[in-house]
C-alpha positions as CSV (number, residue, x, y, z in Angstrom):
1,M,87.2,-60.5,-46.1
2,G,85.3,-60.1,-42.8
3,S,82.3,-62.0,-43.9
4,T,84.5,-64.8,-45.3
5,C,86.2,-65.1,-41.9
6,M,82.9,-65.2,-40.1
7,A,81.6,-67.9,-42.4
8,A,84.8,-69.9,-41.9
9,N,84.5,-69.5,-38.2
10,A,80.9,-70.7,-38.2
11,D,81.8,-73.6,-40.5
12,W,84.4,-75.1,-38.1
13,Q,82.1,-74.7,-35.1
14,T,79.2,-76.4,-36.9
15,Q,81.5,-79.2,-37.9
16,V,82.8,-79.8,-34.4
17,D,79.3,-79.6,-33.0
18,Q,78.2,-82.3,-35.4
19,L,81.2,-84.5,-34.7
20,I,80.6,-84.3,-31.0
21,A,76.9,-85.2,-31.5
22,Q,78.0,-88.3,-33.4
23,G,80.5,-89.3,-30.7
24,E,83.5,-88.6,-33.0
25,F,85.5,-86.9,-30.3
26,K,88.9,-87.6,-31.8
27,K,87.9,-86.1,-35.1
28,A,86.4,-83.1,-33.4
29,E,89.6,-82.5,-31.4
30,K,91.7,-82.9,-34.6
31,V,89.6,-80.2,-36.4
32,M,90.3,-77.8,-33.5
33,D,94.0,-78.7,-33.4
34,K,94.3,-77.8,-37.1
35,L,92.7,-74.4,-36.8
36,P,94.8,-71.4,-37.9
37,K,96.7,-69.7,-35.1
38,K,94.6,-66.5,-35.5
39,T,91.4,-68.5,-35.1
40,R,92.7,-70.3,-32.1
41,Q,93.6,-67.1,-30.4
42,A,90.4,-65.3,-31.4
43,D,88.1,-68.2,-30.3
44,A,90.2,-69.4,-27.4
45,V,87.3,-69.5,-24.9
46,R,84.9,-71.2,-27.4
47,I,87.5,-73.8,-28.2
48,D,88.1,-74.4,-24.5
49,S,84.4,-74.8,-24.0
50,L,84.1,-77.4,-26.8
51,R,87.0,-79.3,-25.4
52,T,85.4,-79.1,-22.0
53,I,82.1,-80.5,-23.3
54,I,84.0,-83.4,-24.8
55,Q,85.6,-84.1,-21.4
56,R,82.3,-83.8,-19.6
57,I,80.6,-86.4,-21.9
58,R,83.5,-88.8,-21.4
59,K,82.9,-88.3,-17.6
60,D,79.2,-88.9,-18.0
61,F,79.7,-92.1,-20.2
62,N,82.5,-93.9,-18.2
63,I,81.1,-97.4,-17.7
64,T,82.1,-100.2,-20.1
65,P,79.4,-102.7,-21.1
66,E,81.3,-105.4,-19.0
67,Q,81.3,-103.2,-15.9
68,G,77.6,-102.2,-16.5
69,T,76.5,-105.8,-16.9
70,K,78.3,-106.8,-13.7
71,M,76.6,-104.0,-11.8
72,I,73.1,-105.1,-13.1
73,R,73.7,-108.8,-12.2
74,E,74.9,-107.9,-8.7
75,R,71.4,-106.5,-8.1
76,M,69.5,-108.8,-10.5
77,P,71.4,-112.1,-11.0
78,E,68.9,-113.5,-13.4
79,A,69.2,-110.7,-15.9
80,T,70.0,-112.2,-19.3
81,D,72.1,-110.8,-22.2
82,A,68.8,-110.6,-24.2
83,Q,67.2,-108.6,-21.5
84,I,70.1,-106.2,-21.3
85,A,70.0,-105.7,-25.1
86,N,66.3,-105.1,-24.9
87,W,66.8,-102.4,-22.2
88,K,69.4,-100.7,-24.4
89,Q,67.1,-100.8,-27.4
90,K,64.2,-99.3,-25.4
91,K,66.6,-96.7,-23.9
92,A,66.0,-97.9,-20.3
93,L,69.8,-98.2,-20.4
94,E,71.4,-95.1,-21.8
95,V,74.6,-95.8,-23.9
96,M,76.7,-93.9,-26.4
97,N,79.2,-94.9,-29.1
98,I,82.3,-92.8,-28.5
99,D,85.1,-93.1,-31.1
100,G,83.8,-96.5,-32.1
101,Q,83.4,-98.0,-28.6
102,E,80.2,-98.4,-26.6
103,W,80.1,-96.6,-23.2
104,W,77.3,-96.6,-20.6
105,F,76.0,-93.4,-18.9
106,R,77.3,-93.3,-15.3
107,K,73.8,-93.3,-13.9
108,S,72.4,-95.8,-16.4
109,V,72.2,-98.8,-14.1
110,R,70.6,-96.8,-11.2
111,N,68.2,-95.4,-13.8
112,L,67.3,-98.8,-15.0
113,W,65.2,-99.4,-11.9
114,L,63.2,-96.3,-12.7
115,L,62.8,-96.9,-16.4
116,G,62.5,-100.6,-17.0
117,E,59.0,-102.0,-17.5
118,E,59.7,-104.9,-15.1
119,F,60.0,-102.4,-12.2
120,A,56.8,-100.4,-12.9
121,E,54.8,-101.8,-10.0
122,Q,57.4,-100.8,-7.4
123,N,57.7,-97.3,-9.0
124,A,54.0,-96.9,-8.8
125,Q,54.0,-97.7,-5.0
126,D,56.8,-95.1,-4.5
127,R,54.7,-92.5,-6.4
128,D,51.8,-93.2,-4.2
129,E,53.8,-92.5,-1.1
130,T,55.1,-89.3,-2.6
131,Y,51.6,-88.3,-3.5
132,R,50.4,-88.7,0.1
133,T,53.3,-86.6,1.3
134,R,52.6,-83.8,-1.1
135,R,48.9,-83.9,-0.5
136,K,49.7,-83.2,3.2
137,Y,51.6,-80.1,2.2
138,Y,48.6,-79.0,0.1
139,L,46.1,-79.6,3.0
140,E,48.5,-77.8,5.3
141,A,48.4,-74.7,3.0
142,M,44.7,-74.7,2.7
143,R,44.3,-74.1,6.4
144,T,45.6,-70.6,5.9
145,P,43.9,-67.6,4.3
146,A,45.0,-66.4,0.9
147,D,46.1,-62.8,0.2
148,R,44.8,-60.7,-2.7
149,N,47.3,-62.4,-5.1
150,G,46.1,-65.9,-4.1
151,V,49.2,-66.5,-2.1
152,R,48.9,-68.3,1.3
153,D,50.8,-70.2,4.0
154,W,53.5,-67.6,4.2
155,R,56.7,-68.9,5.9
156,R,59.9,-67.2,7.0
157,V,62.9,-69.3,5.8
158,N,66.4,-69.0,7.1
159,I,69.2,-70.5,5.1
160,T,73.0,-70.8,5.3
161,F,74.8,-71.5,2.0
162,S,78.5,-72.6,1.9
163,L,80.9,-73.6,-0.8
164,D,84.4,-75.1,-0.3
165,V,87.1,-75.2,-2.9
166,K,89.4,-78.1,-2.4
167,A,92.9,-77.5,-1.3
168,D,95.4,-76.9,-4.1
169,A,92.6,-76.8,-6.7
170,V,94.4,-73.7,-7.9
171,P,98.0,-72.5,-7.2
172,A,98.5,-70.6,-3.9
173,G,98.0,-66.9,-4.3
174,E,95.5,-67.1,-7.1
175,T,92.1,-65.4,-6.8
176,L,89.0,-67.6,-6.8
177,R,85.8,-66.1,-8.2
178,V,82.6,-67.7,-6.8
179,W,79.0,-67.2,-7.6
180,M,76.2,-68.6,-5.3
181,P,72.4,-68.5,-5.3
182,L,70.1,-66.0,-3.7
183,P,66.3,-65.8,-4.0
184,Y,64.6,-62.9,-5.8
185,E,61.4,-60.8,-5.2
186,N,58.3,-62.1,-7.0
187,I,54.7,-62.7,-6.2
188,R,55.5,-65.6,-4.0
189,Q,58.8,-64.4,-2.5
190,R,59.4,-61.3,-0.5
191,N,61.5,-59.6,2.3
192,I,64.8,-61.0,1.2
193,Q,67.5,-60.2,3.7
194,Y,71.1,-60.9,3.4
195,R,72.5,-61.6,6.9
196,G,76.2,-61.6,6.1
197,G,79.1,-63.8,5.0
198,N,82.7,-64.5,5.5
199,H,83.9,-62.5,2.4
200,E,82.8,-59.3,0.9
201,A,79.7,-59.9,-1.2
202,T,78.5,-58.4,-4.5
203,F,74.9,-59.0,-5.6
204,S,73.9,-59.7,-9.2
205,Q,72.6,-56.9,-11.4
206,G,70.5,-57.5,-14.4
207,S,71.0,-61.2,-14.6
208,K,68.1,-63.7,-14.6
209,H,70.4,-65.8,-12.3
210,H,70.3,-64.1,-8.9
211,T,73.6,-64.6,-7.1
212,V,76.0,-63.6,-4.4
213,Y,79.5,-63.1,-5.7
214,M,82.6,-63.5,-3.6
215,E,86.4,-63.6,-4.1
216,A,89.2,-65.1,-2.0
217,V,92.9,-65.9,-2.4
218,A,93.8,-69.5,-2.3
219,E,96.4,-70.7,0.3
220,A,98.6,-73.7,-0.2
221,G,97.4,-76.9,1.4
222,K,94.1,-75.4,2.6
223,P,90.5,-75.5,1.3
224,T,89.0,-72.1,0.6
225,H,85.7,-71.6,2.4
226,F,82.8,-69.3,1.3
227,E,79.7,-68.9,3.5
228,Y,76.7,-66.6,3.8
229,S,73.3,-66.6,5.3
230,F,70.0,-65.0,4.3
231,S,66.3,-65.1,5.0
232,Y,63.2,-64.5,2.9
233,E,59.4,-65.1,3.1
234,V,57.7,-67.5,0.7
235,G,54.1,-68.6,0.1
236,E,52.1,-71.2,-1.6
237,R,50.1,-70.2,-4.7
238,H,47.7,-72.0,-7.0
239,I,44.7,-71.0,-9.1
240,A,42.1,-73.8,-9.7
241,Q,41.3,-74.6,-13.3
242,Q,37.7,-73.5,-13.0
243,D,38.8,-70.1,-11.8
244,L,41.3,-69.7,-14.6
245,L,38.6,-70.6,-17.1
246,A,36.4,-67.9,-15.6
247,M,39.1,-65.2,-15.6
248,I,41.1,-65.8,-18.8
249,E,40.9,-63.2,-21.6
250,P,42.1,-63.2,-25.2
251,Y,45.9,-62.8,-25.6
252,D,47.2,-59.4,-26.6
253,V,49.5,-60.8,-29.2
254,H,51.3,-57.5,-29.6
255,S,52.3,-57.3,-26.0
256,E,55.9,-57.6,-24.9
257,V,55.1,-60.6,-22.7
258,Y,53.4,-62.4,-25.5
259,R,56.2,-61.7,-28.0
260,R,58.9,-62.5,-25.6
261,Y,57.6,-65.7,-24.2
262,T,56.0,-67.4,-27.3
263,G,59.2,-67.3,-29.4
264,D,62.4,-69.3,-29.6
265,E,65.0,-69.1,-26.8
266,P,68.2,-70.8,-28.1
267,R,69.4,-73.2,-27.6
268,H,66.9,-75.2,-25.6
269,V,63.5,-73.7,-26.5
270,I,63.3,-74.1,-30.3
271,I,59.9,-74.2,-31.8
272,T,60.4,-76.5,-34.7
273,D,57.8,-77.8,-37.1
274,Q,58.1,-81.1,-35.2
275,M,57.3,-79.3,-31.9
276,R,54.3,-77.5,-33.4
277,K,52.9,-80.8,-34.9
278,L,53.4,-82.7,-31.6
279,A,51.8,-79.9,-29.6
280,Q,48.8,-79.9,-31.9
281,Q,48.5,-83.7,-31.7
282,I,48.4,-83.4,-27.9
283,V,45.7,-80.8,-27.7
284,G,43.6,-82.0,-30.6
285,D,40.6,-79.7,-31.3
286,E,40.9,-77.9,-28.0
287,Q,41.2,-74.1,-28.4
288,N,41.1,-72.8,-24.8
289,P,44.7,-71.9,-23.6
290,V,44.0,-73.1,-20.0
291,L,42.8,-76.6,-21.3
292,Q,45.5,-76.8,-23.9
293,A,48.2,-76.2,-21.3
294,A,46.5,-78.7,-19.0
295,K,46.7,-81.3,-21.8
296,V,50.4,-80.7,-22.4
297,F,51.1,-80.9,-18.7
298,E,49.2,-84.2,-18.5
299,W,50.9,-85.6,-21.5
300,I,54.4,-84.8,-20.1
301,S,53.4,-86.3,-16.7
302,H,53.9,-89.7,-18.3
303,F,57.6,-89.2,-18.9
304,P,59.4,-91.1,-16.1
305,W,62.0,-89.3,-14.0
306,A,65.6,-90.4,-14.3
307,G,69.0,-89.1,-13.2
308,A,70.1,-86.6,-15.8
309,R,73.1,-86.1,-18.1
310,E,75.0,-82.9,-17.6
311,Y,72.9,-80.2,-19.3
312,S,75.9,-78.5,-20.8
313,T,76.5,-81.6,-22.9
314,L,73.0,-81.7,-24.5
315,A,72.4,-79.8,-27.8
316,N,68.7,-79.4,-27.2
317,I,67.1,-80.6,-24.0
318,P,63.4,-81.0,-25.0
319,Q,64.5,-83.0,-28.1
320,Y,66.6,-85.2,-25.7
321,V,63.5,-85.9,-23.6
322,L,61.5,-87.0,-26.7
323,D,64.4,-89.1,-28.0
324,S,65.3,-90.8,-24.7
325,G,61.7,-91.2,-23.3
326,H,62.6,-89.7,-19.9
327,G,63.8,-86.6,-18.2
328,D,64.5,-84.9,-14.9
329,C,62.7,-81.9,-13.6
330,G,64.4,-79.3,-15.7
331,Q,64.3,-81.3,-18.8
332,V,60.5,-81.9,-18.7
333,A,60.1,-78.2,-17.7
334,L,61.9,-77.1,-20.9
335,L,59.8,-79.5,-23.0
336,Y,56.6,-78.1,-21.4
337,I,57.7,-74.5,-22.1
338,T,58.6,-75.4,-25.7
339,L,55.3,-77.2,-26.4
340,V,53.0,-74.6,-25.0
341,R,54.9,-71.8,-26.7
342,A,54.3,-73.7,-30.0
343,L,50.6,-73.3,-29.2
344,G,50.9,-69.6,-28.7
345,I,50.8,-69.8,-24.9
346,P,53.5,-67.8,-23.1
347,A,55.6,-69.8,-20.7
348,R,59.0,-69.3,-18.9
349,W,61.5,-71.0,-16.7
350,E,61.9,-70.8,-12.9
351,S,64.2,-72.8,-10.7
352,G,66.2,-73.0,-7.5
353,W,65.8,-75.3,-4.7
354,M,63.1,-77.5,-3.2
355,L,63.0,-77.3,0.6
356,H,60.6,-80.0,1.6
357,P,61.3,-81.8,4.9
358,D,64.0,-84.5,4.3
359,E,64.0,-83.6,0.6
360,V,66.2,-80.6,0.2
361,N,67.6,-80.5,-3.4
362,Y,67.9,-78.6,-6.7
363,H,64.6,-78.2,-8.6
364,D,63.2,-76.7,-11.8
365,W,59.7,-75.8,-12.8
366,A,57.9,-73.3,-15.1
367,E,55.4,-70.5,-15.2
368,T,52.5,-70.2,-17.6
369,Y,51.0,-66.8,-18.6
370,F,47.2,-66.5,-19.0
371,E,45.9,-63.1,-20.1
372,G,43.7,-61.5,-17.5
373,V,45.4,-63.6,-14.8
374,G,49.2,-63.2,-15.1
375,W,51.9,-65.7,-14.5
376,V,50.9,-69.0,-12.9
377,P,53.4,-71.6,-11.5
378,T,53.5,-74.9,-13.2
379,D,55.6,-77.9,-12.0
380,P,55.6,-80.7,-14.6
381,S,58.0,-82.9,-12.6
382,F,55.9,-82.9,-9.4
383,G,52.9,-83.6,-11.6
384,R,54.4,-87.0,-12.4
385,S,54.0,-88.2,-8.8
386,S,50.3,-87.3,-8.9
387,V,49.1,-88.7,-12.2
388,G,45.5,-89.7,-12.0
389,T,44.9,-87.8,-8.7
390,P,43.5,-84.3,-7.9
391,M,47.1,-83.1,-7.1
392,N,48.0,-83.5,-10.7
393,S,45.9,-80.6,-11.7
394,Y,47.2,-78.7,-8.6
395,Y,50.8,-78.7,-9.9
396,A,49.6,-77.8,-13.4
397,T,48.6,-74.3,-12.0
398,G,50.1,-74.2,-8.6
399,I,53.2,-74.7,-6.4
400,D,53.7,-75.5,-2.8
401,V,55.5,-73.4,-0.2
402,Y,58.7,-75.4,0.1
403,R,60.6,-73.5,-2.6
404,M,63.5,-71.1,-3.1
405,A,63.4,-69.6,-6.6
406,S,66.7,-68.0,-7.7
407,N,66.5,-68.3,-11.5
408,E,64.1,-66.6,-13.9
409,D,65.6,-68.0,-17.1
410,V,68.2,-70.3,-18.5
411,G,71.7,-69.8,-19.6
412,D,71.9,-66.1,-18.8
413,V,75.1,-64.2,-18.3
414,L,76.2,-64.2,-14.6
415,S,76.8,-60.9,-12.8
416,P,79.6,-60.1,-12.7
417,P,80.3,-61.9,-16.0
418,K,82.0,-65.3,-15.9
419,K,84.8,-65.6,-18.5
420,Y,84.9,-69.4,-19.0
421,I,82.2,-72.0,-19.7
422,R,80.1,-72.6,-16.7
423,S,79.9,-75.9,-15.0
424,E,76.1,-75.7,-15.5
425,T,75.5,-73.8,-18.7
426,V,71.6,-73.9,-18.4
427,D,70.6,-73.8,-14.8
428,F,72.2,-72.3,-11.6
429,Q,71.9,-74.0,-8.1
430,P,75.1,-75.3,-6.6
431,G,77.2,-72.3,-7.6
432,E,80.0,-71.6,-10.1
433,V,83.7,-71.2,-9.5
434,E,86.6,-70.0,-11.7
435,W,90.1,-68.5,-11.6
436,R,92.2,-66.8,-14.3
437,G,93.3,-70.2,-15.6
438,G,89.8,-71.5,-16.3
439,N,86.5,-72.9,-14.9
440,L,86.6,-75.2,-11.9
441,Y,84.3,-78.1,-12.4
442,Y,82.3,-79.8,-9.7
443,D,85.0,-82.3,-8.7
444,A,87.2,-79.4,-7.5
445,W,84.6,-78.0,-5.0
446,D,81.5,-78.9,-2.9
447,S,78.6,-76.7,-1.9
448,H,75.8,-77.1,0.6
449,L,72.5,-75.4,1.4
450,E,71.4,-75.7,5.0
451,V,67.8,-74.8,6.0
452,D,68.1,-73.3,9.4
453,G,64.4,-73.0,9.9
454,I,61.0,-72.6,8.1
455,T,58.5,-70.7,10.4
456,P,54.8,-70.2,9.5
457,L,53.7,-66.6,9.5
458,N,50.0,-67.2,9.1
459,R,47.5,-68.1,11.9
460,I,46.2,-71.7,11.5
461,I,42.5,-71.4,11.0
462,G,41.3,-74.8,9.8
463,A,40.8,-78.3,11.1
464,T,43.6,-80.8,11.7
465,I,44.9,-82.7,8.7
466,K,43.5,-86.2,8.2
């Protein structure tokens, strides 16, 4: 009886997942509505999560074709119906058929100017400007000595993080549970100091998402404010390709690192036959892992950046990048990790915030493991702004100093555990909020990271930047 129930449980979930992927939301909801009472009670959180995903996709695809066409022509009056149809066919405009009606992704018109072939020249000019800025950061770092781990340009960073739940988002007297990001110790981050907050704080234990957890009771008519400050030291690290080639050793395929980071990691790192075949096509006859990883990195660099759909609504993110022809930082990072793992090269996720002057934002990247060297940072997204330049190879095996890493993996269980589906089921940067009645999505709260200062710790020893 037990195995029969488990099979039935798996069957309805598989059916609902397939219907959601096909845009048949009403049919998916009907399947869940007709579930036996015992199933609805036993799987209440899972059912709530599936309904939430449907709601999120509807929010993501909320522009009618008429509205989208009007938005395009407000910026490009000469755009023809044939042109718009061509953009949709080439996926420069992202659309979805939901319950028999076409809907456009809410960022699709903005993304068009990043993805359309007609705008390639302007985008290339923007990339050139970005490259010059990032080259400046690189030269800045090279003016400082590296330590024994190859880390240089150490900085002391002071940060204040705040999160505000909107007034009456939950009934007065209810307890709000809030998780917010914190850096963790690694080869590039050290001396992390929590400097206090406005509520009692609990720090994560065992989770790959490093967090500060707080609770507060909501008051009627008032927003609920959470705030804390911290400092840490962070450094730049890169290892030049020629040095990696000189240091690399054959992989110990029986080691824990190799087994752990060359396998599947559901649901977004799945090494299918298609991924293996693609990875092999990219590297050709190359056998050296350093050069194989470089080839994968270079190949991914040609996927243009575009504003992303909510990660929680995507069944498999690397496959989404291949199907759509574009991806944001986390999406191409997951594609990179999947492809190099398919070649037997260990790789893993890292993410948090980019803290570049006038460019503070969420950011995701990867790390690649080379035997005899260890974990080396890899930023496929930053590589896109440096295609055809020396900085492209820099971000293949290096990362600049303007970072705050708070996540070592994707989709891990938060600490303390969160009951309901997260607003972001893959990554963790703006925070998470829930109460006993369910998850609070982004529209119920706002968060903000303020860089209070980034102070160099090393003595400047080189010449001025040119």
